[in-house]
C-alpha positions in Angstrom: 90.4 78.6 178.6 87.8 78.7 175.9 89.7 76.2 173.8 89.9 73.9 177.0 86.3 74.3 177.1 85.9 73.2 173.4 88.5 70.2 173.8 86.1 68.8 176.9 82.8 69.2 174.7 84.7 67.4 172.1 86.0 64.7 174.2 82.1 64.4 175.7 80.7 64.2 171.9 83.2 61.9 171.0 82.8 59.7 174.0 79.2 59.9 173.6 79.3 58.6 170.1 81.6 55.9 171.0 79.3 54.4 173.1 76.4 54.3 171.0 78.2 51.6 168.5 77.5 48.9 171.0 73.4 49.8 171.1 73.3 50.0 167.5 75.2 46.2 167.2 72.4 44.9 169.5 70.1 46.6 168.2 70.7 44.8 164.8 71.1 42.0 166.5 67.8 42.2 168.0 66.3 42.8 164.7 67.8 39.3 163.7 66.7 37.7 166.5 63.0 38.9 166.4 63.0 38.6 162.3 64.1 34.9 163.3 61.2 34.6 166.0 58.8 35.9 164.0 60.0 33.6 160.7 59.5 30.8 163.6 55.9 32.0 164.9 54.5 32.0 160.9 56.0 28.8 159.8 53.6 26.5 162.0 50.5 28.3 161.4 47.6 25.5 160.9 46.3 25.7 157.2 42.7 24.1 158.9 41.8 27.6 160.6 40.5 30.8 159.7 42.4 34.4 161.3 41.5 37.5 161.9 44.0 41.0 161.8 43.5 41.0 165.7 45.3 37.6 165.9 42.3 34.9 167.0 41.4 32.0 164.9 38.5 30.1 164.6 38.4 26.5 163.2 34.8 25.9 161.5 33.7 22.3 162.4 30.2 22.2 161.1 28.1 24.8 162.1 30.4 25.3 165.2 33.6 27.1 165.5 36.1 26.8 167.6 38.0 29.7 168.6 41.8 30.8 170.2 44.5 33.4 169.3 47.5 33.2 167.4 51.1 31.7 168.3 52.1 35.1 167.2 49.6 36.6 169.8 50.5 35.0 172.8 54.0 35.7 171.7 53.5 39.1 171.7 51.3 38.8 175.2 54.1 37.0 176.7 53.2 34.5 179.9 49.9 34.4 180.2 48.6 34.8 184.3 44.6 35.1 183.8 42.0 34.5 181.3 38.2 36.1 181.4 35.8 34.0 179.2 32.1 34.8 178.2 29.1 33.0 180.4 28.1 29.6 178.0 24.6 30.7 176.3 26.2 34.3 175.8 25.9 36.0 172.5 28.1 37.9 170.4 28.6 39.6 167.3 31.6 39.5 165.4 34.0 42.1 166.4 32.2 42.0 169.6 34.5 41.7 173.3 34.2 38.8 174.5 36.7 38.3 176.9 39.9 39.4 178.1 43.5 38.0 178.4 46.0 39.3 180.8 50.2 38.5 181.0 53.1 39.1 182.8 53.5 42.1 180.3 50.0 43.4 179.2 46.0 42.7 179.0 44.1 42.2 175.8 40.7 42.2 175.0 39.4 39.6 173.1 37.3 40.3 170.0 34.7 37.5 168.6 36.1 36.7 165.1 32.4 35.2 164.4 28.8 36.3 165.4 27.4 33.2 167.5 26.2 31.5 170.8 29.1 30.5 173.2 28.3 26.9 173.7 31.3 25.8 175.3 34.6 27.2 177.1 37.7 25.5 178.0 37.7 25.0 181.8 41.1 24.1 181.7 42.0 27.6 181.3 40.6 28.6 185.1 43.4 27.1 186.5 45.9 26.9 183.8 46.1 29.9 181.7 49.6 29.4 180.8 47.9 26.8 178.4 47.5 29.0 175.8 51.4 29.9 175.8 52.2 26.1 175.6 49.5 25.0 172.8 47.7 28.2 171.4 46.2 25.7 168.2 45.4 22.6 170.1 44.9 22.2 174.1 44.8 26.4 174.7 41.6 27.1 172.5 39.2 29.2 174.4 35.6 28.7 173.3 33.4 26.8 171.3 30.3 28.8 169.2 27.3 27.8 167.2 28.1 29.9 164.3 25.8 32.7 163.4 26.2 33.8 160.3 28.9 31.8 157.7 29.2 34.3 155.3 31.2 36.2 157.9 33.9 33.8 157.4 34.4 35.3 153.9 36.0 38.3 155.3 38.7 36.1 157.4 42.4 35.1 156.5 43.3 31.6 155.3 46.9 30.9 156.8 48.9 32.3 153.9 47.1 35.7 154.3 47.5 35.3 158.0 51.5 34.8 157.6 52.0 37.6 155.3 49.9 39.9 157.7 52.4 39.2 160.4 55.4 39.6 158.2 54.0 43.3 157.5 53.4 43.9 161.3 
């Protein structure tokens, strides 16, 4: 009787171990797909912008900065369904929460990559937040600010440093 129980237990363990192999294979395939996806997201990072560790970008145009989120960030969030942006003339210090992005997967605070005053917001996003998913570096920009302290730009990453940062995540 004890030997029969031992055989059943061994069979159970053997079946369990066999069933793990497809999962392991899927996991390896998943990792390969993730690596491929990450490489795609890092290959098209515009060089004319500066980036934060929170995945926001700023494109400096004279004394103003155009702000958005990176392709990597929008991919992590998934399909965006709602964007809350600040009011015109709102003033932020670098690192302040200045908005919210909501997707089908998660909600995320938006952090100001620079200090400044909001002079324009992308009204298209009120009706079409998915524009960020479709065009995060162009049509999906979030807001434009009058830069408050251009020295802060030195703390941001250029495209190559941001690419390396993403690959480490």
